[in-house]
C-alpha positions as CSV (number, residue, x, y, z in Angstrom):
1,X,91.5,106.9,105.0
2,X,94.8,105.3,106.2
3,X,98.1,106.6,104.8
4,X,100.9,104.4,103.5
5,X,102.5,104.2,106.9
6,X,99.2,103.4,108.5
7,X,98.7,100.4,106.2
8,X,102.1,99.1,107.0
9,X,101.6,99.4,110.8
10,X,98.1,97.8,110.6
11,X,99.4,94.8,108.7
12,X,102.5,94.5,110.9
13,X,100.3,94.0,114.0
14,X,98.7,91.0,112.3
15,X,102.1,89.2,112.0
16,X,103.5,87.4,115.0
17,X,106.9,88.6,116.3
18,X,107.3,91.1,113.5
19,X,109.3,94.2,114.3
20,X,107.9,97.1,112.2
21,X,110.4,99.0,110.1
22,X,108.8,100.4,106.9
23,X,105.5,100.0,105.1
24,X,107.1,98.3,102.1
25,X,108.8,95.7,104.3
26,X,105.5,95.1,106.3
27,X,103.4,94.5,103.1
28,X,106.1,92.3,101.7
29,X,106.3,90.3,104.9
30,X,102.5,90.0,105.1
31,X,102.3,88.6,101.5
32,X,105.1,86.1,102.3
33,X,103.3,84.9,105.4
34,X,99.6,84.9,104.3
35,X,99.6,84.9,100.5
36,X,99.0,87.5,97.8
37,X,95.2,87.1,97.8
38,X,95.0,87.7,101.6
39,X,97.1,90.8,101.2
40,X,94.8,92.2,98.5
41,X,91.8,91.4,100.7
42,X,93.2,93.2,103.7
43,X,94.2,96.2,101.7
44,X,90.6,96.5,100.4
45,X,89.3,96.3,103.9
46,X,91.7,98.8,105.3
47,X,91.1,101.2,102.5
48,X,87.3,100.8,102.8
49,X,87.0,100.4,99.0
50,X,83.3,99.5,99.3
51,X,82.1,102.3,101.4
52,X,84.7,105.2,101.2
53,X,83.3,108.3,99.5
54,X,85.3,111.3,98.1
55,X,85.5,114.5,100.2
56,X,85.6,118.2,99.4
57,X,89.2,118.1,98.4
58,X,88.5,115.3,95.8
59,X,85.6,117.4,94.5
60,X,87.7,120.5,94.1
61,X,90.6,118.6,92.5
62,X,88.5,116.7,90.0
63,X,86.9,120.0,88.9
64,X,90.3,121.1,87.7
65,X,90.8,120.6,83.9
66,X,93.8,118.4,84.2
67,X,93.8,116.0,81.2
68,X,96.2,113.5,82.7
69,X,96.3,112.5,86.4
70,X,98.8,109.9,87.7
71,X,98.1,108.3,91.0
72,X,99.7,105.6,93.1
73,X,96.6,105.2,95.3
74,X,95.0,101.8,95.2
75,X,91.3,102.8,95.9
76,X,88.7,104.4,93.7
77,X,87.9,107.8,95.2
78,X,89.1,109.8,92.1
79,X,87.0,107.6,89.8
80,X,84.0,108.0,92.0
81,X,84.4,111.8,92.1
82,X,84.8,112.1,88.4
83,X,81.6,110.1,88.0
84,X,79.8,112.4,90.4
85,X,80.8,115.4,88.3
86,X,79.8,113.7,85.1
87,X,83.3,114.0,83.6
88,X,84.5,110.9,81.8
89,X,87.5,109.3,83.4
90,X,89.6,106.7,81.7
91,X,91.5,104.6,84.3
92,X,94.7,103.2,82.7
93,X,95.9,100.0,84.4
94,X,97.5,98.0,81.6
95,X,99.7,98.9,78.8
96,X,97.3,98.0,76.0
97,X,94.9,100.8,77.2
98,X,97.5,103.5,76.2
99,X,96.5,103.2,72.6
100,X,92.8,103.8,73.1
101,X,91.4,107.2,72.3
102,X,89.7,108.8,75.3
103,X,88.0,111.9,73.9
104,X,89.0,115.5,73.9
105,X,87.8,116.5,77.3
106,X,88.1,113.2,79.2
107,X,90.8,112.7,81.9
108,X,93.3,109.9,81.7
109,X,93.8,108.5,85.1
110,X,97.1,106.6,85.1
111,X,97.0,104.2,88.1
112,X,100.7,103.6,88.2
113,X,100.6,101.0,90.9
114,X,97.3,99.4,89.9
115,X,94.4,99.0,92.3
116,X,92.8,96.3,94.5
117,X,90.6,95.1,91.7
118,X,93.7,94.0,89.7
119,X,95.7,91.8,92.2
120,X,98.3,90.9,89.7
121,X,98.9,94.5,88.7
122,X,99.4,95.8,92.2
123,X,102.8,97.4,93.1
124,X,103.0,97.2,96.9
125,X,105.8,94.8,97.8
126,X,109.5,94.7,97.3
127,X,109.3,92.2,94.4
128,X,106.6,94.4,92.7
129,X,108.8,97.5,92.9
130,X,111.9,95.6,91.8
131,X,110.3,94.3,88.6
132,X,108.1,97.2,87.7
133,X,110.3,98.8,85.0
134,X,110.9,95.4,83.4
135,X,107.3,94.2,83.5
136,X,105.7,97.5,82.4
137,X,108.2,99.2,80.1
138,X,105.5,101.0,78.0
139,X,103.8,102.5,81.1
140,X,107.2,103.7,82.3
141,X,107.9,105.2,78.8
142,X,104.5,106.9,78.8
143,X,105.1,108.5,82.2
144,X,108.6,109.4,81.3
145,X,107.3,111.2,78.3
146,X,104.9,113.2,80.4
147,X,107.7,114.1,82.8
148,X,109.8,115.3,79.9
149,X,107.1,117.3,78.0
150,X,104.8,118.4,80.8
151,X,105.1,120.3,84.1
152,X,104.5,117.8,86.9
153,X,102.6,118.9,90.1
154,X,102.8,116.5,93.0
155,X,99.9,116.6,95.5
156,X,100.0,114.5,98.7
157,X,102.9,112.5,97.4
158,X,106.2,111.8,99.1
159,X,108.4,110.9,96.1
160,X,109.6,107.8,98.1
161,X,108.5,105.2,95.5
162,X,111.7,103.8,93.9
163,X,110.2,103.3,90.4
164,X,109.2,107.0,90.0
165,X,112.5,108.2,91.5
166,X,114.4,106.0,89.1
167,X,112.5,107.4,86.1
168,X,113.1,111.0,87.3
169,X,116.8,110.3,87.9
170,X,117.2,109.0,84.3
171,X,115.5,112.1,82.9
172,X,117.7,114.3,85.1
173,X,120.9,112.5,84.0
174,X,120.0,112.8,80.3
175,X,118.5,116.3,80.2
176,X,120.4,118.0,83.1
177,X,119.4,121.7,83.3
178,X,117.2,121.1,80.3
179,X,114.6,119.2,82.2
180,X,111.2,120.8,83.0
181,X,110.6,122.1,86.5
182,X,108.4,120.1,88.8
183,X,106.4,121.3,91.8
184,X,104.9,119.9,95.0
185,X,101.9,121.4,96.9
186,X,102.5,120.8,100.6
187,X,100.3,121.9,103.5
188,X,102.3,123.4,106.4
189,X,105.6,121.6,105.5
190,X,108.5,121.6,107.9
191,X,112.0,122.5,106.7
192,X,113.3,118.9,106.4
193,X,110.4,118.1,104.1
194,X,111.0,121.1,101.9
195,X,114.7,120.2,101.7
196,X,114.0,116.6,100.8
197,X,111.8,117.6,97.8
198,X,114.2,120.3,96.6
199,X,117.1,117.9,96.9
200,X,115.2,115.7,94.4
201,X,114.6,118.5,92.0
202,X,111.1,119.5,93.0
203,X,110.1,123.1,94.0
204,X,107.8,123.2,97.0
205,X,104.7,125.4,97.0
206,X,104.2,125.7,100.8
207,X,100.5,126.3,101.8
208,X,99.8,127.4,105.4
209,X,97.2,125.4,107.2
210,X,93.9,127.4,107.2
211,X,93.0,125.9,110.5
212,X,90.5,123.4,109.1
213,X,93.0,120.6,108.4
214,X,94.7,119.1,105.4
215,X,91.7,118.3,103.2
216,X,89.8,121.7,103.6
217,X,93.1,123.5,103.0
218,X,93.8,121.6,99.8
219,X,90.2,122.2,98.6
220,X,90.8,126.0,99.0
221,X,94.0,125.7,97.0
222,X,92.2,123.8,94.2
223,X,89.4,126.3,94.0
224,X,91.9,129.1,93.8
225,X,93.9,127.3,91.1
226,X,90.7,126.7,89.1
227,X,89.8,130.3,89.2
228,X,93.3,131.4,88.2
229,X,93.4,128.8,85.4
230,X,90.1,130.0,83.9
231,X,91.3,133.6,84.0
232,X,94.7,133.0,82.3
233,X,94.5,130.0,80.0
234,X,92.7,131.9,77.2
235,X,94.7,134.2,74.9
236,X,92.2,136.5,73.0
237,X,94.7,136.5,70.1
238,X,93.9,132.8,69.6
239,X,90.2,133.5,68.8
240,X,89.0,133.8,65.2
241,X,85.9,135.8,65.8
242,X,86.5,139.5,66.6
243,X,83.4,139.9,68.9
244,X,84.5,136.9,71.0
245,X,88.0,138.3,71.2
246,X,86.6,141.6,72.5
247,X,84.5,139.8,75.2
248,X,87.5,137.9,76.4
249,X,89.6,141.1,76.6
250,X,87.2,142.6,79.1
251,X,87.8,141.9,82.9
252,X,86.1,138.9,84.5
253,X,83.9,141.3,86.5
254,X,82.1,142.3,83.3
255,X,79.2,140.0,82.4
256,X,80.1,138.2,79.3
257,X,77.9,138.0,76.2
258,X,79.5,134.8,75.0
259,X,77.2,131.9,74.2
260,X,79.3,128.7,73.9
261,X,77.9,126.1,71.5
262,X,79.0,122.5,72.1
263,X,77.9,120.7,69.0
264,X,79.1,117.8,66.9
265,X,81.3,118.7,64.0
266,X,78.8,117.5,61.4
267,X,76.2,119.9,62.8
268,X,78.4,123.0,62.9
269,X,77.1,124.5,59.7
270,X,73.5,124.0,60.7
271,X,73.9,125.8,64.0
272,X,76.0,128.6,62.5
273,X,73.3,129.2,59.8
274,X,70.2,128.9,62.0
275,X,71.1,129.2,65.7
276,X,73.9,131.8,65.7
277,X,71.8,134.6,64.2
278,X,69.1,133.9,66.8
279,X,71.6,134.2,69.6
280,X,73.0,137.4,68.1
281,X,69.6,139.0,67.8
282,X,69.2,138.6,71.6
283,X,72.6,140.3,72.3
284,X,74.7,137.2,72.7
285,X,78.0,136.4,70.9
286,X,77.9,132.8,69.8
287,X,81.0,130.6,69.3
288,X,82.3,127.0,69.3
289,X,85.6,125.4,70.0
290,X,86.3,125.5,66.3
291,X,86.7,129.3,66.6
292,X,90.0,128.8,68.5
293,X,93.1,128.9,66.4
294,X,95.6,127.5,69.0
295,X,94.0,125.2,71.5
296,X,97.1,123.9,73.3
297,X,97.8,120.5,74.6
298,X,95.0,120.6,77.1
299,X,91.7,121.2,75.2
300,X,89.7,120.5,78.4
301,X,91.3,123.5,80.1
302,X,90.5,125.7,77.1
303,X,86.9,124.6,76.9
304,X,86.5,124.9,80.7
305,X,87.8,128.4,80.6
306,X,85.4,129.3,77.8
307,X,82.5,127.9,79.6
308,X,83.5,129.7,82.7
309,X,83.4,133.0,80.9
310,X,80.3,132.2,78.9
311,X,76.9,133.8,79.8
312,X,75.1,130.8,78.3
313,X,75.9,127.3,77.1
314,X,74.1,125.3,74.4
315,X,74.9,121.6,74.2
316,X,73.7,119.3,71.4
317,X,74.0,116.1,73.5
318,X,74.2,113.7,70.5
319,X,77.9,112.8,70.9
320,X,80.2,111.7,73.6
321,X,82.3,114.8,73.2
322,X,79.4,117.2,73.8
323,X,78.2,115.2,76.8
324,X,81.6,115.6,78.3
325,X,81.4,119.3,77.8
326,X,78.0,119.4,79.3
327,X,79.6,117.8,82.4
328,X,82.1,120.7,82.5
329,X,79.3,123.2,82.5
330,X,77.4,121.4,85.2
331,X,80.6,121.2,87.4
332,X,81.0,124.9,87.0
333,X,77.4,125.6,88.2
334,X,76.2,126.7,84.8
335,X,73.1,124.5,84.8
336,X,70.6,127.4,85.1
337,X,71.9,128.9,81.8
338,X,72.6,125.7,80.0
339,X,70.3,124.4,77.2
340,X,70.5,120.7,76.3
341,X,69.4,119.8,72.8
342,X,68.3,116.2,72.2
343,X,67.6,114.7,68.8
344,X,64.0,113.6,68.4
345,X,63.5,110.2,70.1
346,X,66.7,110.3,72.2
347,X,65.9,109.5,75.8
348,X,66.9,111.6,78.8
349,X,69.9,110.2,80.7
350,X,71.5,111.1,84.0
351,X,74.0,113.3,82.1
352,X,71.2,115.3,80.4
353,X,68.7,115.4,83.3
354,X,68.2,118.5,85.5
355,X,68.7,121.1,82.7
356,X,66.4,122.9,80.3
357,X,66.0,120.7,77.3
358,X,64.7,121.2,73.7
359,X,64.0,118.6,71.1
360,X,65.4,119.1,67.5
361,X,64.5,117.2,64.4
362,X,66.6,114.1,64.0
363,X,67.2,115.3,60.4
364,X,68.0,119.0,60.6
365,X,67.4,119.4,56.9
366,X,63.7,118.9,57.4
367,X,61.4,121.7,58.7
368,X,63.2,123.2,61.8
369,X,61.2,126.4,62.1
370,X,59.6,125.3,65.4
371,X,63.0,124.3,66.9
372,X,64.4,127.7,65.9
373,X,61.4,129.5,67.5
374,X,61.9,127.6,70.8
375,X,65.6,128.5,70.7
376,X,64.7,132.1,70.3
377,X,62.4,131.9,73.4
378,X,65.2,130.5,75.5
379,X,67.7,133.1,74.3
380,X,65.2,135.7,75.2
381,X,65.1,134.4,78.8
382,X,68.8,134.1,79.3
383,X,69.5,137.5,77.7
384,X,67.4,139.4,80.2
385,X,70.2,139.9,82.8
386,X,72.6,141.2,80.1
387,X,70.1,143.8,78.9
388,X,70.0,145.4,82.4
389,X,73.6,144.9,83.5
390,X,75.8,145.6,80.4
391,X,74.7,149.2,79.8
392,X,76.1,150.2,83.2
393,X,79.5,148.6,82.6
394,X,81.3,151.3,80.7
395,X,80.7,153.9,83.4
396,X,81.6,151.5,86.2
397,X,84.8,150.6,84.5
398,X,85.6,154.2,83.7
399,X,85.2,155.1,87.4
400,X,87.5,152.3,88.4
401,X,90.2,153.5,86.1
402,X,89.8,150.5,83.7
403,X,90.0,152.8,80.7
404,X,90.8,150.1,78.0
405,X,88.0,147.9,79.3
406,X,85.6,150.9,79.4
407,X,86.3,151.8,75.8
408,X,85.9,148.1,74.6
409,X,82.6,147.8,76.6
410,X,81.2,151.1,75.3
411,X,81.9,150.5,71.6
412,X,80.6,146.9,72.0
413,X,77.3,148.3,73.3
414,X,77.2,150.9,70.5
415,X,77.9,148.3,67.8
416,X,75.1,146.1,69.2
417,X,72.7,149.1,69.2
418,X,73.5,149.8,65.6
419,X,72.9,146.2,64.6
420,X,69.6,146.1,66.4
421,X,68.5,149.3,64.6
422,X,69.4,147.8,61.3
423,X,68.0,144.3,62.0
424,X,65.0,144.9,59.7
425,X,67.3,145.4,56.7
426,X,67.8,141.8,56.0
427,X,70.2,142.2,53.1
428,X,72.6,144.1,55.3
429,X,72.1,142.3,58.6
430,X,72.2,138.7,57.4
431,X,76.0,139.0,57.1
432,X,78.3,139.5,60.0
433,X,79.6,142.8,58.8
434,X,82.2,144.6,60.9
435,X,81.6,148.0,62.5
436,X,84.0,149.6,60.1
437,X,82.0,148.3,57.1
438,X,78.8,149.5,58.7
439,X,80.2,153.0,59.1
440,X,80.9,153.2,55.4
441,X,77.2,152.6,54.5
442,X,74.8,155.5,53.9
443,X,72.3,154.1,56.5
444,X,74.6,155.0,59.4
445,X,74.8,158.6,58.5
446,X,71.1,158.7,58.2
447,X,70.6,157.1,61.6
448,X,73.1,159.0,63.7
449,X,73.9,162.0,61.6
450,X,76.9,162.5,59.3
451,X,78.8,164.5,61.9
452,X,79.1,161.4,64.1
453,X,80.3,158.9,61.5
454,X,84.0,160.1,61.6
455,X,83.9,160.3,65.4
456,X,82.6,156.7,65.7
457,X,85.2,155.5,63.3
458,X,88.0,157.0,65.4
459,X,86.4,155.5,68.5
460,X,86.4,152.1,66.7
461,X,90.1,152.5,66.0
462,X,90.8,153.2,69.7
463,X,88.8,150.2,70.6
464,X,90.7,147.9,68.2
465,X,94.1,149.1,69.6
466,X,92.8,148.3,73.1
467,X,91.8,144.8,72.0
468,X,94.9,143.9,70.0
469,X,97.7,145.7,71.8
470,X,98.6,146.6,75.4
471,X,98.7,150.3,74.5
472,X,97.1,152.3,77.3
473,X,94.0,154.5,76.8
474,X,94.1,158.0,78.0
475,X,91.5,158.9,80.7
476,X,90.2,161.8,78.7
477,X,89.8,159.8,75.5
478,X,88.0,157.0,77.4
479,X,85.6,159.5,79.0
480,X,84.8,161.0,75.6
481,X,84.1,157.6,74.1
482,X,82.0,156.3,76.9
483,X,79.8,159.4,77.0
484,X,79.7,159.8,73.2
485,X,78.7,156.2,72.8
486,X,76.0,156.5,75.4
487,X,74.6,159.6,73.7
488,X,74.4,157.8,70.3
489,X,72.8,154.7,71.9
490,X,70.2,156.9,73.4
491,X,69.6,158.5,70.0
492,X,69.1,155.1,68.4
493,X,66.9,154.0,71.3
494,X,64.6,157.0,70.8
495,X,63.6,155.5,67.5
496,X,62.1,152.4,69.2
497,X,61.7,152.9,72.9
498,X,62.9,154.2,76.2
499,X,66.6,154.9,77.0
500,X,68.6,152.4,78.9
501,X,72.1,153.8,78.9
502,X,74.0,155.6,81.6
503,X,76.5,158.5,81.2
504,X,79.4,159.7,83.3
């Protein structure tokens, strides 16, 4: 794909007796000599807009949960890559598009300089640049607002465009030291490049060339950024449900029990009443995005991080929002443990193909017993891995010195074992009662022995402090809790079957 300077030199060679100086001058001269339509045609040919396909760097970049991307590129590689990922992309070319809602997980692609499909909107010549701020004041205002309220990250951009530099200069003049920091990701930059960016108020993140070239190096950077983002965007304190909070407090190396439900708002109560208990009975911790108190400006990043941590994903693909969230799950490679639910009669589309699917009644208030039974069968399949891996986690974490995580994991397993044992007591188990409330009941003393009740209650308090504070957990206390919880789990298991736990 030709760069900006390559375009200028290619067009300069087609003009007789033209001494090449800058790309902007060359494109302006070409338009003057051959007309605007011919300039647009040649740009389309040189940029290979019909045939060019996105590469690995585009794939890695578009997998990042940015909700607003601004580009001055004139082709359609980003749009094509978002389409390949199944993530809805809303290209903004004209000002009247700014008022249109795009959906909570869609990406707004602001094409600041237009594209070759909109000749009158292209910004490629001197007259285009000179009149940009006067002709498109709302676009300039929108971008200025983003630069004021968001942290800008420049990728593959030189900051040489006069319109953007003018906007950033106005912001700098008005806000001074109060303006937000901006960053540029540069691959193997030389000192003059770094100095030019920092002179313009942009901090350079210098990335060494990995030996594979510019594109592969950027792809590695984007993959690393995606991994970091998913680890750090979620704050467990923003989660309503205690069990979900505990799962998010555990290290990423611990298999999560979270089952993320992406369902339309009007079906939330149905799924909570009928699907959540089924998921819980198979050892999973169900949740929806409604369980997040503070979602931040970028809901796509939050949902992406939750899906990344989730063991399983259930998507009711009856709304545009949920189909967008299905695309996030597919982009993260979660297809094997993603269940797509379609209302009766809804046809399979490209977005919903290639995954396990179930049909639910169009009216969920009619008989849904078969649907719930099929849900239970699927949860039984996806929960198999957890049943074998999670019991070993407390000891593994203990041996690695992750004492807080070991305690959280051990008490989570113990609580699940207690709930399983009590699952036949419908009056008790039908409500999501906390472990503390369970310990105050007579059944627990009958199951584990009265001598253990006070010990488990103290272990629960240690676990709660580990979840809600940064207070360290003593190695001896952690060892006592891990081994004691394993002993109790074995005692409970002896009532129904073979032991599955491991002790230090």
